[in-house]
C-alpha positions as a Python dict, from the first residue, in 0.01 Angstrom:
ca = {
    (1, 'M'): (0, 0, 0),
    (2, 'N'): (-175, 257, -154),
    (3, 'V'): (-539, 334, -197),
    (4, 'K'): (-586, 203, -556),
    (5, 'K'): (-423, -127, -437),
    (6, 'K'): (-652, -151, -129),
    (7, 'S'): (-950, -100, -341),
    (8, 'L'): (-895, -340, -591),
    (9, 'I'): (-780, -602, -337),
    (10, 'C'): (-1135, -550, -182),
    (11, 'I'): (-1334, -531, -532),
    (12, 'T'): (-1171, -899, -605),
    (13, 'A'): (-1248, -1004, -235),
    (14, 'V'): (-1637, -899, -288),
    (15, 'C'): (-1649, -1070, -622),
    (16, 'L'): (-1525, -1392, -530),
    (17, 'F'): (-1780, -1395, -219),
    (18, 'C'): (-2058, -1292, -449),
    (19, 'A'): (-1967, -1565, -735),
    (20, 'G'): (-2100, -1851, -568),
    (21, 'C'): (-2423, -1688, -489),
    (22, 'A'): (-2559, -1639, -834),
    (23, 'Q'): (-2777, -1978, -796),
    (24, 'S'): (-2876, -2253, -561),
    (25, 'P'): (-2941, -2568, -649),
    (26, 'S'): (-3309, -2674, -498),
    (27, 'M'): (-3543, -2944, -557),
    (28, 'D'): (-3937, -2919, -596),
    (29, 'V'): (-4082, -3140, -312),
    (30, 'M'): (-4458, -3161, -306),
    (31, 'G'): (-4474, -2785, -465),
    (32, 'S'): (-4211, -2631, -255),
    (33, 'F'): (-3867, -2562, -341),
    (34, 'F'): (-3598, -2697, -76),
    (35, 'P'): (-3243, -2634, -125),
    (36, 'A'): (-3057, -2989, -202),
    (37, 'G'): (-2777, -2964, 93),
    (38, 'M'): (-3056, -2955, 320),
    (39, 'I'): (-3198, -3269, 176),
    (40, 'C'): (-2853, -3462, 132),
    (41, 'L'): (-2857, -3366, 522),
    (42, 'T'): (-3180, -3525, 638),
    (43, 'I'): (-3080, -3823, 432),
    (44, 'A'): (-2750, -3809, 610),
    (45, 'V'): (-2889, -3805, 951),
    (46, 'I'): (-3084, -4095, 869),
    (47, 'L'): (-2832, -4281, 718),
    (48, 'T'): (-2641, -4179, 1046),
    (49, 'F'): (-2915, -4366, 1252),
    (50, 'V'): (-2874, -4663, 1091),
    (51, 'V'): (-2474, -4685, 1122),
    (52, 'R'): (-2551, -4620, 1494),
    (53, 'Y'): (-2805, -4939, 1475),
    (54, 'L'): (-2587, -5141, 1304),
    (55, 'L'): (-2290, -5082, 1553),
    (56, 'V'): (-2509, -5102, 1877),
    (57, 'R'): (-2680, -5447, 1714),
    (58, 'Y'): (-2294, -5585, 1650),
    (59, 'R'): (-2174, -5431, 1947),
    (60, 'L'): (-1886, -5219, 1779),
    (61, 'E'): (-2010, -4911, 1950),
    (62, 'S'): (-1723, -4902, 2224),
    (63, 'E'): (-1482, -4991, 1960),
    (64, 'V'): (-1513, -4646, 1774),
    (65, 'G'): (-1315, -4305, 1881),
    (66, 'P'): (-1528, -4044, 2085),
    (67, 'L'): (-1912, -4071, 2008),
    (68, 'A'): (-1927, -3674, 2016),
    (69, 'L'): (-1676, -3670, 1726),
    (70, 'F'): (-1723, -3982, 1533),
    (71, 'Y'): (-2164, -3914, 1458),
    (72, 'P'): (-2132, -3558, 1355),
    (73, 'S'): (-1779, -3695, 1122),
    (74, 'V'): (-2041, -3926, 973),
    (75, 'V'): (-2283, -3719, 932),
    (76, 'L'): (-2047, -3492, 733),
    (77, 'L'): (-1899, -3779, 553),
    (78, 'F'): (-2273, -3910, 437),
    (79, 'S'): (-2370, -3547, 362),
    (80, 'A'): (-2081, -3460, 112),
    (81, 'L'): (-2121, -3806, -54),
    (82, 'L'): (-2456, -3782, -83),
    (83, 'W'): (-2427, -3410, -270),
    (84, 'L'): (-2133, -3516, -466),
    (85, 'I'): (-2336, -3834, -585),
    (86, 'L'): (-2665, -3659, -655),
    (87, 'Y'): (-2546, -3303, -765),
    (88, 'R'): (-2221, -3300, -918),
}
């Protein structure tokens, strides 16, 4: 590969990685700006506690797969869904 082609690839990669950093979505919460992703993550953790409570109450927690994989997956699912519903 010649030098021109390598530099073009590097410049293109830098432009692609920096394109998403132009503006971050944030919310005003009591006068302070918080990233929207942090708010979605906090609500997702709370909803996961609700799911765990319901699974334990109805004795279904033993029916799900490995709990160390299940609950982080539920947090990720809720967080992504909240992001899509509230901010997209």
